[in-house]
C-alpha atoms as a printed R data frame, in Angstrom:
    type eleno elety resid chain resno      x       y       z
1   ATOM     1    CA   ILE     A     1 36.254 -15.198 -13.341
2   ATOM     2    CA   ILE     A     2 32.619 -14.087 -13.550
3   ATOM     3    CA   SER     A     3 31.723 -10.812 -15.238
4   ATOM     4    CA   ILE     A     4 28.656  -8.822 -14.139
5   ATOM     5    CA   GLU     A     5 26.234  -7.501 -16.728
6   ATOM     6    CA   LYS     A     6 23.924  -4.767 -15.428
7   ATOM     7    CA   GLN     A     7 20.293  -5.051 -16.547
8   ATOM     8    CA   GLY     A     8 18.833  -2.022 -14.775
9   ATOM     9    CA   ASP     A     9 15.777  -1.808 -12.534
10  ATOM    10    CA   LYS     A    10 13.228  -4.585 -12.991
11  ATOM    11    CA   SER     A    11 10.609  -3.510 -10.450
12  ATOM    12    CA   LEU     A    12  7.199  -4.779 -11.537
13  ATOM    13    CA   GLN     A    13  4.677  -1.987 -11.226
14  ATOM    14    CA   LYS     A    14  1.645  -4.250 -10.811
15  ATOM    15    CA   PHE     A    15  3.289  -6.157  -7.949
16  ATOM    16    CA   ASP     A    16  1.775  -5.061  -4.651
17  ATOM    17    CA   SER     A    17  4.206  -2.723  -2.898
18  ATOM    18    CA   SER     A    18  1.412  -0.935  -1.038
19  ATOM    19    CA   SER     A    19  1.956   1.948   1.338
20  ATOM    20    CA   SER     A    20  0.851  -0.201   4.283
21  ATOM    21    CA   LYS     A    21  3.517  -2.777   3.468
22  ATOM    22    CA   THR     A    22  6.161  -0.077   3.095
23  ATOM    23    CA   LEU     A    23  5.187   1.550   6.391
24  ATOM    24    CA   LYS     A    24  5.304  -1.804   8.180
25  ATOM    25    CA   LEU     A    25  8.832  -2.441   6.935
26  ATOM    26    CA   ILE     A    26 10.011   1.117   7.625
27  ATOM    27    CA   ASN     A    27  8.951   0.673  11.238
28  ATOM    28    CA   GLU     A    28 10.597  -2.742  11.556
29  ATOM    29    CA   LEU     A    29 13.790  -2.086   9.573
30  ATOM    30    CA   SER     A    30 14.425   1.574  10.378
31  ATOM    31    CA   SER     A    31 17.739   0.934  12.149
32  ATOM    32    CA   ASN     A    32 19.213  -0.769   9.072
33  ATOM    33    CA   ILE     A    33 17.796   1.335   6.234
34  ATOM    34    CA   PRO     A    34 20.631   3.940   6.243
35  ATOM    35    CA   TYR     A    35 23.337   1.272   6.435
36  ATOM    36    CA   TYR     A    36 22.068  -0.836   3.545
37  ATOM    37    CA   TYR     A    37 20.724   2.007   1.434
38  ATOM    38    CA   PHE     A    38 24.091   3.756   1.229
39  ATOM    39    CA   TYR     A    39 26.304   0.642   1.529
40  ATOM    40    CA   SER     A    40 28.357   1.847   4.464
41  ATOM    41    CA   ASN     A    41 31.761   0.193   4.835
42  ATOM    42    CA   THR     A    42 31.285  -0.043   8.582
43  ATOM    43    CA   GLU     A    43 31.171  -3.676   9.665
44  ATOM    44    CA   PRO     A    44 28.098  -4.599  11.758
45  ATOM    45    CA   LYS     A    45 28.903  -5.627  15.316
46  ATOM    46    CA   ASN     A    46 27.640  -8.514  17.451
47  ATOM    47    CA   THR     A    47 26.307 -10.476  14.493
48  ATOM    48    CA   GLU     A    48 27.383 -13.525  12.510
49  ATOM    49    CA   LEU     A    49 26.466 -15.103   9.189
50  ATOM    50    CA   TYR     A    50 24.219 -18.173   9.193
51  ATOM    51    CA   PHE     A    51 22.974 -20.335   6.362
52  ATOM    52    CA   ALA     A    52 20.413 -23.042   5.680
53  ATOM    53    CA   VAL     A    53 19.998 -25.304   2.640
54  ATOM    54    CA   ILE     A    54 16.391 -26.391   2.126
55  ATOM    55    CA   TYR     A    55 15.953 -29.247  -0.329
56  ATOM    56    CA   LEU     A    56 12.616 -29.607  -2.094
57  ATOM    57    CA   SER     A    57 12.085 -33.102  -3.462
58  ATOM    58    CA   PRO     A    58  9.920 -33.565  -6.599
59  ATOM    59    CA   GLY     A    59  6.976 -34.467  -4.377
60  ATOM    60    CA   ASP     A    60  7.287 -31.373  -2.138
61  ATOM    61    CA   TYR     A    61  5.524 -28.040  -2.453
62  ATOM    62    CA   HIS     A    62  7.736 -26.170  -4.913
63  ATOM    63    CA   HIS     A    63  6.758 -22.536  -4.550
64  ATOM    64    CA   TYR     A    64  8.752 -20.344  -2.193
65  ATOM    65    CA   HIS     A    65  7.545 -17.613   0.115
66  ATOM    66    CA   SER     A    66  9.284 -14.868   2.034
67  ATOM    67    CA   PRO     A    67 10.548 -16.386   5.316
68  ATOM    68    CA   ILE     A    68 10.737 -12.983   7.047
69  ATOM    69    CA   ASP     A    69  9.943  -9.294   6.574
70  ATOM    70    CA   TRP     A    70 12.777  -7.936   4.423
71  ATOM    71    CA   VAL     A    71 13.778  -5.777   1.451
72  ATOM    72    CA   CYS     A    72 15.177  -7.354  -1.723
73  ATOM    73    CA   LYS     A    73 17.534  -4.824  -3.283
74  ATOM    74    CA   LYS     A    74 18.782  -6.822  -6.252
75  ATOM    75    CA   ARG     A    75 18.921 -10.179  -7.945
76  ATOM    76    CA   ARG     A    76 21.887 -11.845  -9.586
77  ATOM    77    CA   HIS     A    77 21.164 -14.530 -12.145
78  ATOM    78    CA   PHE     A    78 23.990 -17.022 -12.706
79  ATOM    79    CA   PRO     A    79 23.392 -19.291 -15.731
80  ATOM    80    CA   GLY     A    80 24.931 -22.701 -15.145
81  ATOM    81    CA   ASP     A    81 24.535 -26.446 -15.100
82  ATOM    82    CA   LEU     A    82 21.536 -28.389 -13.849
83  ATOM    83    CA   PHE     A    83 22.994 -31.196 -11.755
84  ATOM    84    CA   SER     A    84 20.841 -33.042  -9.251
85  ATOM    85    CA   VAL     A    85 20.643 -31.313  -5.846
86  ATOM    86    CA   SER     A    86 19.576 -34.416  -3.918
87  ATOM    87    CA   PRO     A    87 21.204 -34.860  -0.485
88  ATOM    88    CA   TYR     A    88 23.529 -37.524  -1.954
89  ATOM    89    CA   PHE     A    89 24.886 -35.112  -4.568
90  ATOM    90    CA   GLN     A    90 25.171 -32.310  -2.013
91  ATOM    91    CA   ARG     A    91 27.424 -34.529   0.116
92  ATOM    92    CA   ASN     A    92 29.571 -35.893  -2.723
93  ATOM    93    CA   PHE     A    93 29.712 -33.115  -5.336
94  ATOM    94    CA   PRO     A    94 31.984 -30.222  -4.244
95  ATOM    95    CA   ASN     A    95 30.785 -26.718  -5.177
96  ATOM    96    CA   LEU     A    96 27.479 -28.047  -6.474
97  ATOM    97    CA   PHE     A    97 25.569 -24.840  -5.766
98  ATOM    98    CA   VAL     A    98 28.266 -22.752  -7.457
99  ATOM    99    CA   LEU     A    99 27.997 -24.796 -10.662
100 ATOM   100    CA   ASN     A   100 24.214 -24.947 -10.948
101 ATOM   101    CA   GLU     A   101 22.015 -22.209 -12.354
102 ATOM   102    CA   ARG     A   102 20.768 -19.975  -9.566
103 ATOM   103    CA   VAL     A   103 19.142 -16.624  -8.803
104 ATOM   104    CA   ALA     A   104 20.572 -14.848  -5.759
105 ATOM   105    CA   LEU     A   105 18.150 -12.383  -4.156
106 ATOM   106    CA   LEU     A   106 20.100  -9.952  -1.990
107 ATOM   107    CA   GLY     A   107 18.891  -7.429   0.559
108 ATOM   108    CA   TYR     A   108 18.479  -6.771   4.268
109 ATOM   109    CA   TRP     A   109 16.251  -7.451   7.252
110 ATOM   110    CA   LYS     A   110 16.119  -6.015  10.761
111 ATOM   111    CA   HIS     A   111 19.336  -7.762  11.831
112 ATOM   112    CA   GLY     A   112 21.390  -6.943   8.719
113 ATOM   113    CA   PHE     A   113 22.169  -8.740   5.471
114 ATOM   114    CA   PHE     A   114 19.698 -11.291   4.119
115 ATOM   115    CA   SER     A   115 19.757 -13.396   0.955
116 ATOM   116    CA   MET     A   116 17.570 -16.104  -0.534
117 ATOM   117    CA   THR     A   117 18.826 -18.125  -3.508
118 ATOM   118    CA   PRO     A   118 16.653 -20.519  -5.522
119 ATOM   119    CA   VAL     A   119 18.942 -23.080  -7.216
120 ATOM   120    CA   GLY     A   120 18.068 -24.979 -10.402
121 ATOM   121    CA   ALA     A   121 18.481 -28.745 -10.722
122 ATOM   122    CA   THR     A   122 18.043 -31.642 -13.135
123 ATOM   123    CA   ASN     A   123 14.807 -31.045 -15.065
124 ATOM   124    CA   VAL     A   124 14.285 -27.894 -12.975
125 ATOM   125    CA   GLY     A   125 15.885 -25.092 -14.965
126 ATOM   126    CA   SER     A   126 12.954 -22.698 -14.708
127 ATOM   127    CA   ILE     A   127 13.102 -20.368 -11.701
128 ATOM   128    CA   LYS     A   128 10.184 -17.938 -11.453
129 ATOM   129    CA   LEU     A   129  9.891 -14.671  -9.501
130 ATOM   130    CA   SER     A   130  6.474 -13.164  -8.854
131 ATOM   131    CA   PHE     A   131  7.827  -9.610  -8.858
132 ATOM   132    CA   ASP     A   132 10.217  -9.908 -11.837
133 ATOM   133    CA   GLU     A   133  8.569 -11.190 -15.008
134 ATOM   134    CA   GLU     A   134 11.618 -10.329 -17.096
135 ATOM   135    CA   LEU     A   135 13.745 -12.959 -15.362
136 ATOM   136    CA   VAL     A   136 14.199 -15.859 -17.795
137 ATOM   137    CA   THR     A   137 16.264 -18.845 -16.685
138 ATOM   138    CA   ASN     A   138 17.272 -22.145 -18.287
139 ATOM   139    CA   LEU     A   139 18.878 -20.416 -21.289
140 ATOM   140    CA   LYS     A   140 22.407 -21.793 -21.024
141 ATOM   141    CA   ARG     A   141 22.382 -23.292 -24.502
142 ATOM   142    CA   LYS     A   142 21.401 -20.027 -26.193
143 ATOM   143    CA   LYS     A   143 24.235 -18.108 -27.819
144 ATOM   144    CA   ASN     A   144 23.380 -14.787 -26.171
145 ATOM   145    CA   VAL     A   145 23.796 -16.155 -22.636
146 ATOM   146    CA   ASP     A   146 27.318 -16.404 -21.230
147 ATOM   147    CA   PRO     A   147 27.614 -19.119 -18.544
148 ATOM   148    CA   HIS     A   148 30.509 -17.163 -17.025
149 ATOM   149    CA   SER     A   149 28.446 -13.999 -16.567
150 ATOM   150    CA   CYS     A   150 26.196 -12.759 -13.783
151 ATOM   151    CA   TYR     A   151 23.110 -10.852 -14.897
152 ATOM   152    CA   GLU     A   152 22.273  -8.280 -12.227
153 ATOM   153    CA   ALA     A   153 19.039  -6.326 -11.828
154 ATOM   154    CA   THR     A   154 17.893  -3.952  -9.098
155 ATOM   155    CA   TYR     A   155 14.511  -3.198  -7.518
156 ATOM   156    CA   SER     A   156 15.094   0.295  -6.113
157 ATOM   157    CA   ASN     A   157 12.056   1.724  -7.946
158 ATOM   158    CA   ALA     A   158  9.758  -0.600  -5.990
159 ATOM   159    CA   SER     A   159 10.284   1.591  -2.920
160 ATOM   160    CA   LYS     A   160 12.474   4.684  -3.000
161 ATOM   161    CA   ILE     A   161 12.460   4.870   0.802
162 ATOM   162    CA   LEU     A   162 13.445   1.248   1.439
163 ATOM   163    CA   GLY     A   163 15.724   1.014  -1.603
164 ATOM   164    CA   GLY     A   164 14.240  -2.233  -2.898
165 ATOM   165    CA   MET     A   165 11.275  -4.592  -3.090
166 ATOM   166    CA   PRO     A   166  9.375  -4.844   0.224
167 ATOM   167    CA   LEU     A   167  8.555  -8.458   1.107
168 ATOM   168    CA   ILE     A   168  6.365  -9.584   3.986
169 ATOM   169    CA   LYS     A   169  6.734 -12.897   5.834
170 ATOM   170    CA   GLY     A   170  4.623 -15.547   4.140
171 ATOM   171    CA   GLU     A   171  4.259 -13.643   0.873
172 ATOM   172    CA   GLU     A   172  4.695 -15.799  -2.235
173 ATOM   173    CA   MET     A   173  7.851 -14.881  -4.122
174 ATOM   174    CA   GLY     A   174  7.963 -17.444  -6.925
175 ATOM   175    CA   GLY     A   175  8.523 -21.108  -7.618
176 ATOM   176    CA   PHE     A   176 10.170 -23.924  -9.533
177 ATOM   177    CA   GLU     A   177  8.616 -26.056 -12.229
178 ATOM   178    CA   LEU     A   178  9.444 -29.005  -9.955
179 ATOM   179    CA   GLY     A   179 11.272 -29.512  -6.644
180 ATOM   180    CA   SER     A   180 14.774 -28.082  -6.157
181 ATOM   181    CA   THR     A   181 16.681 -26.180  -3.445
182 ATOM   182    CA   VAL     A   182 16.566 -22.795  -1.705
183 ATOM   183    CA   VAL     A   183 19.634 -21.482   0.135
184 ATOM   184    CA   LEU     A   184 19.230 -18.899   2.904
185 ATOM   185    CA   CYS     A   185 22.235 -16.861   4.026
186 ATOM   186    CA   PHE     A   186 21.663 -14.162   6.590
187 ATOM   187    CA   GLU     A   187 23.160 -12.007   9.296
188 ATOM   188    CA   ALA     A   188 21.800 -12.413  12.826
189 ATOM   189    CA   PRO     A   189 22.840 -11.763  16.438
190 ATOM   190    CA   ARG     A   190 25.296 -14.243  17.875
191 ATOM   191    CA   ASN     A   191 22.689 -15.852  20.119
192 ATOM   192    CA   PHE     A   192 20.589 -16.946  17.165
193 ATOM   193    CA   GLU     A   193 20.017 -20.712  17.100
194 ATOM   194    CA   PHE     A   194 18.450 -23.064  14.592
195 ATOM   195    CA   ASN     A   195 15.526 -25.103  15.887
196 ATOM   196    CA   VAL     A   196 15.997 -27.865  13.318
197 ATOM   197    CA   LYS     A   197 18.788 -30.336  12.687
198 ATOM   198    CA   ILE     A   198 20.406 -31.471   9.445
199 ATOM   199    CA   GLY     A   199 18.084 -33.951   7.774
200 ATOM   200    CA   ASP     A   200 14.906 -32.762   9.508
201 ATOM   201    CA   LYS     A   201 11.797 -32.266   7.402
202 ATOM   202    CA   VAL     A   202 10.140 -28.868   7.692
203 ATOM   203    CA   LYS     A   203  6.756 -27.653   6.517
204 ATOM   204    CA   MET     A   204  5.741 -24.275   5.174
205 ATOM   205    CA   GLY     A   205  5.403 -21.830   8.056
206 ATOM   206    CA   GLU     A   206  7.353 -23.988  10.503
207 ATOM   207    CA   LYS     A   207  9.876 -22.207  12.705
208 ATOM   208    CA   ILE     A   208 13.472 -23.102  11.873
209 ATOM   209    CA   GLY     A   209 15.308 -20.642  14.117
210 ATOM   210    CA   SER     A   210 14.882 -18.296  17.050
211 ATOM   211    CA   LEU     A   211 16.535 -15.562  19.063
212 ATOM   212    CA   ASN     A   212 15.878 -15.202  22.792
213 ATOM   213    CA   ASN     A   213 12.728 -17.313  22.427
214 ATOM   214    CA   GLU     A   214 11.409 -14.980  19.718
215 ATOM   215    CA   ASP     A   215 10.053 -16.312  16.432
216 ATOM   216    CA   HIS     A   216 12.305 -14.749  13.770
217 ATOM   217    CA   ILE     A   217 12.872 -17.157  10.901
218 ATOM   218    CA   LYS     A   218 10.306 -19.454   9.366
219 ATOM   219    CA   HIS     A   219 10.617 -21.703   6.349
220 ATOM   220    CA   ASN     A   220  8.063 -20.778   3.717
């Protein structure tokens, strides 16, 4: 059982949440703002959940950027272990990403729910967020950090209209001290298809999925 400890709003005032960025996202996400702002219990129709696990080896670029235009409403920090996240361990270690330290960033995009979760790994306990300087990871051994707790913070003060932190495709969000893994989990129409296969190498800005020949998801 994991208990949730509320940490309040952690919006960083100096982080650029300009009016032009907010207006761009209001225009693009307007159909989903009421649903996700008020947490309606109505289930979205004609969509499914998709996920992608992107492994960053020690030699890869280890910052992460926003793959789409979206709004991050909250983050949930789960202290945990720091096992290797290499493809071998992913295949042979059940529940690896549930055991490792991770920071789940939760919000919405124009097709519904969207989340992006940086996961810690061996020698990679430090997970940084550009818009949340108060996030401190890799503290499992300290007495004041409970490994069975989730530390939740919100970003509603970043944009009262959008209800969270506006993020534009390609914008840098943070990084690891070394390579690790980022997990994407998102809602999309049922005719969404990935353009990459398991084991493919992708570069920053490369398209990894599309909908009706439109460019919707890129790995950054």
